[in-house]
C-alpha positions in Angstrom: 109.7 91.9 83.2 106.0 92.3 82.7 103.9 91.7 85.8 101.3 88.9 85.7 97.9 90.0 87.0 96.4 87.1 89.1 93.0 85.7 88.0 90.6 85.1 90.9 87.3 83.3 91.0 84.3 85.5 91.9 83.7 83.5 95.1 87.4 83.4 96.1 87.8 83.3 99.9 90.1 85.5 101.9 93.0 83.1 101.6 93.7 85.0 98.4 94.8 88.1 100.5 98.4 87.3 100.0 98.0 87.1 96.2 96.1 90.4 96.2 98.6 92.2 98.4 101.6 90.8 96.4 99.9 92.1 93.2 99.3 95.5 94.8 102.9 95.9 95.9 104.2 94.8 92.4 101.6 97.0 90.7 102.4 100.1 92.7 106.1 99.6 92.2 105.7 99.3 88.4 103.3 102.2 88.2 105.7 104.5 90.1 108.4 103.6 87.5 106.0 104.1 84.6 104.3 107.2 86.0 100.8 105.7 85.9 97.8 106.8 88.0 95.9 103.5 88.2 96.9 99.8 88.6 95.1 96.5 88.0 95.3 94.2 91.1 93.5 91.1 89.7 91.1 89.9 87.1 87.8 88.3 88.0 87.7 84.9 86.3 85.2 84.6 83.4 83.8 88.1 84.1 86.1 90.2 81.9 86.5 92.5 84.9 89.5 93.9 86.8 89.9 95.1 90.3 91.8 98.4 90.0 93.3 100.9 92.5 93.7 104.6 91.7 96.8 106.5 92.8 94.9 108.4 95.5 94.2 105.1 97.2 97.6 103.6 97.0 98.9 104.7 100.4 95.9 103.4 102.2 96.1 100.1 100.3 99.8 99.8 101.0 99.2 100.5 104.7 96.8 97.6 104.8 99.3 95.4 103.0 101.9 96.4 105.5 99.7 95.4 108.4 99.1 92.0 106.7 102.8 91.4 106.2 103.7 92.5 109.7 101.1 90.0 111.1 102.6 87.3 108.8 106.1 88.3 110.0 107.3 88.8 106.4 109.6 91.7 107.1 111.3 91.8 103.7 107.9 92.6 102.1 107.4 95.2 104.9 110.6 96.9 103.9 109.5 97.0 100.2 106.2 98.5 101.2 107.7 101.2 103.4 110.0 102.1 100.5 107.0 102.4 98.2 105.1 104.5 100.7 108.1 106.9 100.9 108.1 107.3 97.1 104.4 108.3 97.0 
């Protein structure tokens, strides 16, 4: 299944964190399978721009996502993230 990249407004508030972290986890998972070195996290609405993360930054980004999901007590996501970090 092809991943849907979320579209965010330029002035989106931090409530979109969950959307961004979810896209990050899905993107890294897909990129590991497809052996890519960069992922798109989201598109900026009406700007024709994407927020991307390069492979060298995936671990740090996943660590931040892990902190977020631990705080939210969403441990199933934490498990997925730990598995991805181990694959890097």
